[in-house]
N, C-alpha and C positions, 0 to 999 in steps of 0.2 A: 441616554446620551451624554447626562452631567460624568456621570462615573465613568465610563469610556474614554471622556476625555481628559478624564484625571487621572487616570494609567497610564493615557500615553503621553502626559505631559509628566509624570513621574521618571514614567522608562526614557524621555528625552533629558529629562534633567540629570537621571543617572548615568547616563553618556556623554551627555555634554562636562560634568563634574572626573568622570574616568577617564577622562582625555587631558585635561586640566591634571592630573590628577598623573598619569601616566607622562608627561612631557617634564611636568616638574624633576619624578623619579629618569628621569634617563637622561637630564644632563648634568643630575649627581650624579648616576652611574661610570661618565661620560667623562663628565671630573675628574673621578677618583683615578679613572684607569689609564688618566694622561699624569698626573699629578705621578704616577706609582714606574709612567713609562718615561716622565725626565730625571729621576729619581735611578731608576736603571742608565739610563744615557748619563749621568752625571758620574756614577758608577766607574761606566765604563771606559771612557773618557780620563778618571782616575787613574786609573789601573792601567791604560797605554800609558799616558804620560809617565808613571813610573818605569813600567816598562822602556822607556824611551829615555830615561835619567836613570837607569843599570845598564845600557848599552854602553850612554855617553861615557859616564866613568871607566865603566870595560874599557872600552878598546878606541878610545878616543882623548887618552891622558896626554898629554902636550910633556915630551922629552925636557929632561933634563940640556940644558949646553951641554955638546961637544955627546950627549948620551943618541946611541941608535937604536930606534926600534924596531926589531922587522916580521911584519904580522905575514905566514903563509897557512894558507889554506893545503888540511893531510891530501895527501893522493890518495884515492882508493882504488882496490888495487883489482881486476874485477876478476872472478870468482866465478868458475863453472864446475855444476856440482859431477857425478858419473851420471846420473839419470835423464842427461839433458838429450842425450842422443847419441846415433853411430856415428862415422866419422867413414867417409864414403869416398874411396878414390878414382878419380876419373880418367880414361885414359880419352884422348883426343881419338875417333874411326875417321878415316880414310874415304873419299870417296870414289 
């Protein structure tokens, strides 16, 4: 009976210690993932900020006094390909 009790106690101790070890390792893993996500977010924010700064420098420059700056959008021409289909001429039919 004493031997069986020792085996049960050892098994219980192993499970209890493994649970504590797993909790510790899981917290460390989550911490490293969180740090990597924060670094990635900072990089993305820096890229976004740089893009905004480039846009401002390119398009929002203040014209000098007396200078006129006109920004226009290019018009896209409609293009039709030869393989888009056939043209059908319809006629009204009276009743």
